[in-house]
DSSP file (Angstrom, degrees, kcal/mol; ACC not computed):
  #  RESIDUE AA STRUCTURE BP1 BP2  ACC     N-H-->O    O-->H-N    N-H-->O    O-->H-N    TCO  KAPPA ALPHA  PHI   PSI    X-CA   Y-CA   Z-CA
    1    1 A X     >        0   0    0      0, 0.0     4,-2.5     0, 0.0     5,-0.2   0.000 360.0 360.0 360.0 -38.1    2.9    9.7   11.5
    2    2 A X  H  >  +     0   0    0     54,-0.3     4,-2.5     1,-0.2     5,-0.1   0.892 360.0  49.2 -64.9 -38.7    4.9   12.6   10.2
    3    3 A X  H  > S+     0   0    0      2,-0.2     4,-2.4     1,-0.2    -1,-0.2   0.900 111.0  49.6 -67.0 -39.9    8.2   10.7   10.6
    4    4 A X  H  > S+     0   0    0      2,-0.2     4,-2.2     1,-0.2    -2,-0.2   0.912 112.2  48.5 -64.2 -41.6    6.7    7.7    8.7
    5    5 A X  H  X S+     0   0    0     -4,-2.5     4,-2.3     2,-0.2    -2,-0.2   0.915 110.8  50.4 -64.1 -43.0    5.6   10.0    6.0
    6    6 A X  H  X S+     0   0    0     -4,-2.5     4,-2.4     1,-0.2    -2,-0.2   0.890 109.6  51.4 -62.5 -39.2    9.0   11.7    5.8
    7    7 A X  H  X S+     0   0    0     -4,-2.4     4,-2.4     2,-0.2    -1,-0.2   0.909 109.1  50.5 -64.2 -41.6   10.6    8.2    5.6
    8    8 A X  H  X S+     0   0    0     -4,-2.2     4,-2.4     2,-0.2    -2,-0.2   0.899 110.6  49.3 -62.7 -40.7    8.3    7.3    2.7
    9    9 A X  H  X S+     0   0    0     -4,-2.3     4,-2.2     2,-0.2    -2,-0.2   0.918 110.4  50.7 -64.5 -43.0    9.2   10.5    0.9
   10   10 A X  H  X S+     0   0    0     -4,-2.4     4,-1.3     1,-0.2    -2,-0.2   0.908 111.1  48.3 -61.8 -42.1   12.9    9.9    1.4
   11   11 A X  H  X S+     0   0    0     -4,-2.4     4,-1.1     1,-0.2     3,-0.4   0.924 110.8  51.1 -63.2 -44.3   12.6    6.3    0.0
   12   12 A X  H  < S+     0   0    0     -4,-2.4     3,-0.4     1,-0.2    -2,-0.2   0.871 108.1  52.2 -62.3 -37.3   10.7    7.6   -3.0
   13   13 A X  H  < S+     0   0    0     -4,-2.2    -1,-0.2     1,-0.2    -2,-0.2   0.788 107.6  52.5 -70.4 -26.6   13.3   10.2   -3.7
   14   14 A X  H  < S+     0   0    0     -4,-1.3    -1,-0.2    -3,-0.4    -2,-0.2   0.688  91.7  91.4 -81.9 -18.9   16.1    7.6   -3.6
   15   15 A X  S  < S-     0   0    0     -4,-1.1     3,-0.1    -3,-0.4     2,-0.0  -0.464  87.6-103.1 -76.1 147.6   14.3    5.3   -6.1
   16   16 A X        -     0   0    0     -2,-0.1     2,-0.1     1,-0.1    -1,-0.1  -0.332  43.9 -94.0 -66.6 153.6   15.1    5.8   -9.8
   17   17 A X        -     0   0    0      1,-0.1    -1,-0.1    -4,-0.1     2,-0.0  -0.446  44.3-112.4 -66.0 137.0   12.5    7.6  -12.0
   18   18 A X        -     0   0    0     -2,-0.1     3,-0.1     1,-0.1    -1,-0.1  -0.364  20.7-118.9 -68.3 153.1   10.1    5.2  -13.7
   19   19 A X  S    S+     0   0    0      1,-0.2     2,-0.4    -2,-0.0    -1,-0.1   0.892 102.3  19.1 -60.7 -40.1   10.3    5.0  -17.4
   20   20 A X  S    S-     0   0    0      2,-0.0    -1,-0.2     0, 0.0     2,-0.0  -0.999  91.0-114.5-133.1 136.6    6.8    6.3  -17.7
   21   21 A X        -     0   0    0     -2,-0.4     2,-0.4    -3,-0.1    -4,-0.0  -0.344  31.6-166.0 -68.2 146.0    4.9    8.1  -15.0
   22   22 A X        -     0   0    0      2,-0.0     2,-0.5    -2,-0.0    -4,-0.1  -0.999   9.2-160.3-136.7 137.0    1.9    6.4  -13.6
   23   23 A X        -     0   0    0     -2,-0.4     2,-0.5     2,-0.0    -2,-0.0  -0.973   6.2-167.7-117.8 130.4   -0.9    7.8  -11.4
   24   24 A X        -     0   0    0     -2,-0.5     2,-1.0     5,-0.0     3,-0.1  -0.970  10.6-154.9-121.2 117.1   -3.0    5.5   -9.3
   25   25 A X    >>  -     0   0    0     -2,-0.5     3,-1.9     1,-0.2     4,-1.3  -0.788   7.9-167.6 -90.2 100.7   -6.2    6.8   -7.8
   26   26 A X  T 34 S+     0   0    0     -2,-1.0    61,-0.6     1,-0.3    60,-0.2   0.664  81.2  66.6 -67.4 -15.4   -6.6    4.5   -4.8
   27   27 A X  T 34 S+     0   0    0      1,-0.2    -1,-0.3    59,-0.1    61,-0.1   0.673 112.8  31.4 -77.5 -14.7  -10.2    5.7   -4.2
   28   28 A X  T <4 S+     0   0    0     -3,-1.9    -2,-0.2     2,-0.1    -1,-0.2   0.582  91.1 108.2-115.8 -14.8  -11.3    4.2   -7.5
   29   29 A X     <  -     0   0    0     -4,-1.3    57,-2.9    56,-0.1    58,-0.4  -0.411  57.5-143.8 -70.7 139.5   -9.1    1.1   -7.9
   30   30 A X  B  >  -A   85   0A   0     55,-0.3     4,-2.0    56,-0.1     3,-0.3  -0.597  25.9-106.7 -97.7 161.9  -10.8   -2.2   -7.5
   31   31 A X  H  > S+     0   0    0     53,-2.8     4,-2.7    50,-0.3     5,-0.2   0.880 120.0  56.2 -55.0 -41.3   -9.2   -5.3   -5.9
   32   32 A X  H  > S+     0   0    0     50,-2.1     4,-1.8     1,-0.2    -1,-0.2   0.907 106.3  50.1 -60.3 -41.7   -8.9   -7.0   -9.3
   33   33 A X  H  4 S+     0   0    0     49,-0.3     4,-0.5    -3,-0.3    -1,-0.2   0.903 110.5  50.5 -62.1 -41.6   -6.9   -4.0  -10.6
   34   34 A X  H >< S+     0   0    0     -4,-2.0     3,-1.1     1,-0.2    -2,-0.2   0.927 110.7  48.3 -61.7 -46.0   -4.6   -4.3   -7.6
   35   35 A X  H 3< S+     0   0    0     -4,-2.7    -1,-0.2     1,-0.3    -2,-0.2   0.810 110.7  51.8 -65.9 -29.4   -4.1   -8.0   -8.1
   36   36 A X  T 3< S+     0   0    0     -4,-1.8    -1,-0.3    -5,-0.2    -2,-0.2   0.491  90.8 105.8 -84.8  -3.9   -3.4   -7.4  -11.8
   37   37 A X  S <  S-     0   0    0     -3,-1.1    -3,-0.0    -4,-0.5     2,-0.0  -0.288  80.1 -95.3 -75.0 161.0   -0.7   -4.7  -11.0
   38   38 A X     >  -     0   0    0      1,-0.1     4,-2.6     4,-0.0     5,-0.2  -0.281  34.8-109.1 -68.9 160.7    3.0   -5.3  -11.3
   39   39 A X  H  > S+     0   0    0      1,-0.2     4,-2.4     2,-0.2     5,-0.2   0.890 120.9  53.2 -57.6 -39.8    5.0   -6.3   -8.3
   40   40 A X  H  > S+     0   0    0      2,-0.2     4,-2.3     1,-0.2    -1,-0.2   0.924 109.3  46.9 -63.5 -44.9    6.6   -2.9   -8.2
   41   41 A X  H  > S+     0   0    0      1,-0.2     4,-2.6     2,-0.2    -2,-0.2   0.908 111.7  51.4 -64.2 -42.0    3.2   -1.1   -8.3
   42   42 A X  H  X S+     0   0    0     -4,-2.6     4,-2.9     1,-0.2    -1,-0.2   0.911 109.3  51.0 -60.2 -42.6    1.9   -3.4   -5.5
   43   43 A X  H  X S+     0   0    0     -4,-2.4     4,-2.3     2,-0.2    -2,-0.2   0.917 111.0  47.7 -62.2 -43.6    5.0   -2.6   -3.4
   44   44 A X  H  X S+     0   0    0     -4,-2.3     4,-2.2     2,-0.2    -2,-0.2   0.926 113.4  47.8 -62.7 -44.6    4.4    1.1   -3.9
   45   45 A X  H  X S+     0   0    0     -4,-2.6     4,-3.0     1,-0.2    -2,-0.2   0.917 111.4  50.5 -63.0 -43.4    0.8    0.9   -3.0
   46   46 A X  H  X S+     0   0    0     -4,-2.9     4,-2.6     1,-0.2    -1,-0.2   0.897 109.4  51.1 -63.3 -39.4    1.5   -1.3    0.1
   47   47 A X  H  X S+     0   0    0     -4,-2.3     4,-1.9    -5,-0.2    -1,-0.2   0.924 112.8  46.1 -62.5 -43.2    4.1    1.3    1.3
   48   48 A X  H  X S+     0   0    0     -4,-2.2     4,-2.8     2,-0.2    -2,-0.2   0.936 113.1  49.0 -64.6 -46.1    1.5    4.1    0.9
   49   49 A X  H  X S+     0   0    0     -4,-3.0     4,-2.6     1,-0.2    -2,-0.2   0.897 108.2  54.2 -61.4 -40.5   -1.2    2.1    2.6
   50   50 A X  H  < S+     0   0    0     -4,-2.6    -1,-0.2     1,-0.2     4,-0.2   0.915 112.7  43.2 -61.1 -42.1    1.1    1.2    5.5
   51   51 A X  H >< S+     0   0    0     -4,-1.9     3,-1.0     1,-0.2    -2,-0.2   0.900 112.7  53.2 -67.7 -40.5    1.8    4.9    6.0
   52   52 A X  H 3< S+     0   0    0     -4,-2.8    -2,-0.2     1,-0.3    -1,-0.2   0.881 113.1  42.7 -62.5 -40.0   -1.8    5.9    5.6
   53   53 A X  T 3< S+     0   0    0     -4,-2.6     2,-0.4    -5,-0.2    -1,-0.3   0.338  89.4 108.1 -92.7   7.7   -3.0    3.4    8.2
   54   54 A X  S <  S-     0   0    0     -3,-1.0    41,-0.0    -4,-0.2     6,-0.0  -0.730  73.7-120.0 -84.3 130.8   -0.2    4.2   10.7
   55   55 A X    >   -     0   0    0     -2,-0.4     3,-1.3     1,-0.1    -2,-0.1  -0.316  16.8-117.8 -69.0 152.6   -1.4    6.1   13.7
   56   56 A X  T 3  S+     0   0    0      1,-0.3   -54,-0.3   -55,-0.1    -1,-0.1   0.826 116.3  44.9 -59.8 -33.0    0.0    9.6   14.4
   57   57 A X  T 3  S+     0   0    0    -56,-0.1    -1,-0.3     2,-0.1     2,-0.1   0.459  89.7 109.3 -92.5  -1.4    1.3    8.4   17.7
   58   58 A X  S <  S-     0   0    0     -3,-1.3   -54,-0.2     1,-0.1    -4,-0.0  -0.404  81.8 -94.6 -70.9 151.3    2.8    5.1   16.3
   59   59 A X        -     0   0    0      1,-0.1     2,-2.1    -2,-0.1    -1,-0.1  -0.321  35.7-109.6 -65.3 150.6    6.6    4.9   16.1
   60   60 A X  S    S+     0   0    0     -3,-0.1     2,-0.4     2,-0.1    -1,-0.1  -0.534  70.4 137.0 -82.0  75.6    8.1    5.8   12.8
   61   61 A X        -     0   0    0     -2,-2.1     2,-0.7     2,-0.0   -57,-0.0  -0.975  47.1-150.6-127.7 135.4    9.1    2.2   11.9
   62   62 A X        -     0   0    0     -2,-0.4     2,-0.9   -55,-0.0     3,-0.1  -0.929  13.9-168.6-105.0 111.2    8.9    0.4    8.6
   63   63 A X     >  -     0   0    0     -2,-0.7     4,-2.4     1,-0.2     5,-0.2  -0.845   4.6-173.9-102.1  98.7    8.4   -3.3    9.4
   64   64 A X  H  > S+     0   0    0     -2,-0.9     4,-2.0     1,-0.2    -1,-0.2   0.826  83.2  54.5 -66.5 -32.4    8.9   -5.1    6.1
   65   65 A X  H  > S+     0   0    0      2,-0.2     4,-1.9     1,-0.2    -1,-0.2   0.922 111.2  45.1 -66.0 -42.8    7.9   -8.5    7.5
   66   66 A X  H  > S+     0   0    0      1,-0.2     4,-2.7     2,-0.2    -2,-0.2   0.891 111.4  52.9 -66.5 -38.9    4.6   -7.1    8.8
   67   67 A X  H  X S+     0   0    0     -4,-2.4     4,-2.5     1,-0.2    -1,-0.2   0.883 107.3  52.5 -63.7 -36.7    4.0   -5.3    5.5
   68   68 A X  H  X S+     0   0    0     -4,-2.0     4,-2.1     2,-0.2    -1,-0.2   0.902 110.0  48.3 -64.4 -41.0    4.6   -8.6    3.7
   69   69 A X  H  X S+     0   0    0     -4,-1.9     4,-2.4     2,-0.2    -2,-0.2   0.921 112.5  48.0 -64.9 -43.9    2.0  -10.2    6.0
   70   70 A X  H  X S+     0   0    0     -4,-2.7     4,-2.9     1,-0.2    -2,-0.2   0.890 110.0  53.0 -63.5 -39.1   -0.5   -7.4    5.4
   71   71 A X  H  X S+     0   0    0     -4,-2.5     4,-2.6     2,-0.2    -1,-0.2   0.907 109.4  48.6 -62.3 -42.1    0.2   -7.7    1.6
   72   72 A X  H  X S+     0   0    0     -4,-2.1     4,-2.3     2,-0.2    -2,-0.2   0.907 113.1  47.5 -64.8 -41.6   -0.6  -11.4    1.7
   73   73 A X  H  X S+     0   0    0     -4,-2.4     4,-2.5     2,-0.2    -2,-0.2   0.908 113.1  48.2 -66.1 -41.2   -3.8  -10.7    3.7
   74   74 A X  H  X S+     0   0    0     -4,-2.9     4,-2.7     2,-0.2    -2,-0.2   0.907 111.5  50.5 -65.6 -41.0   -4.9   -7.9    1.3
   75   75 A X  H  X S+     0   0    0     -4,-2.6     4,-2.2    -5,-0.2    -2,-0.2   0.903 111.5  47.7 -61.9 -41.9   -4.1  -10.2   -1.7
   76   76 A X  H  X S+     0   0    0     -4,-2.3     4,-1.6     2,-0.2    -2,-0.2   0.916 112.8  48.7 -66.0 -42.8   -6.2  -13.0   -0.2
   77   77 A X  H  X S+     0   0    0     -4,-2.5     4,-1.6     1,-0.2    -2,-0.2   0.935 113.0  47.6 -60.9 -46.4   -9.1  -10.6    0.6
   78   78 A X  H  < S+     0   0    0     -4,-2.7    -1,-0.2     1,-0.2    -2,-0.2   0.849 107.0  56.5 -66.6 -34.2   -9.0   -9.2   -3.0
   79   79 A X  H  < S+     0   0    0     -4,-2.2     3,-0.4     1,-0.2    -1,-0.2   0.873 112.7  42.2 -64.3 -35.3   -8.9  -12.6   -4.5
   80   80 A X  H  < S+     0   0    0     -4,-1.6    -2,-0.2     1,-0.2    -1,-0.2   0.749 128.0  31.1 -78.8 -24.5  -12.1  -13.4   -2.7
   81   81 A X    ><  +     0   0    0     -4,-1.6     3,-1.6    -5,-0.2   -50,-0.3  -0.526  65.7 162.6-134.3  65.0  -13.7  -10.0   -3.5
   82   82 A X  T 3  S+     0   0    0     -3,-0.4   -50,-2.1     1,-0.3   -49,-0.3   0.709  76.0  54.2 -64.3 -20.3  -12.3   -8.7   -6.8
   83   83 A X  T 3  S+     0   0    0    -52,-0.2    -1,-0.3   -53,-0.1     2,-0.1   0.545  85.5 103.5 -91.9  -6.1  -15.1   -6.1   -7.3
   84   84 A X  S <  S-     0   0    0     -3,-1.6   -53,-2.8    -6,-0.2   -52,-0.2  -0.421  82.3-102.4 -72.3 150.5  -14.5   -4.4   -3.9
   85   85 A X  B  >  -A   30   0A   0    -55,-0.2     4,-2.2     1,-0.1   -55,-0.3  -0.444  25.9-124.6 -68.2 146.3  -12.7   -1.1   -3.8
   86   86 A X  H  > S+     0   0    0    -57,-2.9     4,-3.0     1,-0.2     5,-0.2   0.888 110.5  52.5 -62.1 -39.8   -9.1   -1.4   -2.7
   87   87 A X  H  > S+     0   0    0    -61,-0.6     4,-2.1   -58,-0.4    -1,-0.2   0.875 108.4  51.2 -66.9 -35.5   -9.5    1.1    0.1
   88   88 A X  H  > S+     0   0    0      2,-0.2     4,-1.3     1,-0.2    -1,-0.2   0.932 113.0  45.8 -62.8 -45.2  -12.5   -0.9    1.5
   89   89 A X  H  X S+     0   0    0     -4,-2.2     4,-1.7     1,-0.2     3,-0.3   0.911 111.1  52.6 -63.6 -42.7  -10.3   -4.0    1.4
   90   90 A X  H  X>S+     0   0    0     -4,-3.0     4,-3.3     1,-0.2     5,-0.6   0.870 103.6  56.7 -63.5 -36.9   -7.4   -2.2    3.0
   91   91 A X  H  X5S+     0   0    0     -4,-2.1     4,-0.6     1,-0.2    -1,-0.2   0.870 109.1  47.6 -62.0 -35.2   -9.6   -0.9    5.9
   92   92 A X  H  <5S+     0   0    0     -4,-1.3    -1,-0.2    -3,-0.3    -2,-0.2   0.851 126.0  26.9 -70.5 -35.3  -10.5   -4.6    6.6
   93   93 A X  H ><5S+     0   0    0     -4,-1.7     3,-0.9    -5,-0.1    -2,-0.2   0.873 116.6  51.2 -99.0 -45.2   -6.9   -5.7    6.5
   94   94 A X  H 3<5S+     0   0    0     -4,-3.3    -3,-0.2     1,-0.2    -2,-0.1   0.783 104.7  54.7 -74.9 -28.5   -4.5   -2.9    7.4
   95   95 A X  T 3<<       0   0    0     -5,-0.6    -1,-0.2    -4,-0.6    -2,-0.1   0.552 360.0 360.0 -83.6  -5.9   -6.1   -1.8   10.6
   96   96 A X    <         0   0    0     -3,-0.9    -1,-0.2    -4,-0.1    -2,-0.2   0.455 360.0 360.0 -92.5 360.0   -6.0   -5.2   12.2
């Protein structure tokens, strides 16, 4: 998990600075808000969620194809349940 976190930090440091800073509190965001977000914001959130739900003993691997599948499942779940919290939805989708 530490290696995955370090990889995420390295990726974040290599990305250009956004024009305006944005803070997303994932404990309060609803599925509808997630679906209404920009592609870039969704990608950042998915990267964070993938790291968050990666087990400590899991290999430090970023599987973009798997992340794309999880993103599609999370999007489908959120489309059916727009009032659910994003973290609740992610628990249903990301751990499977």
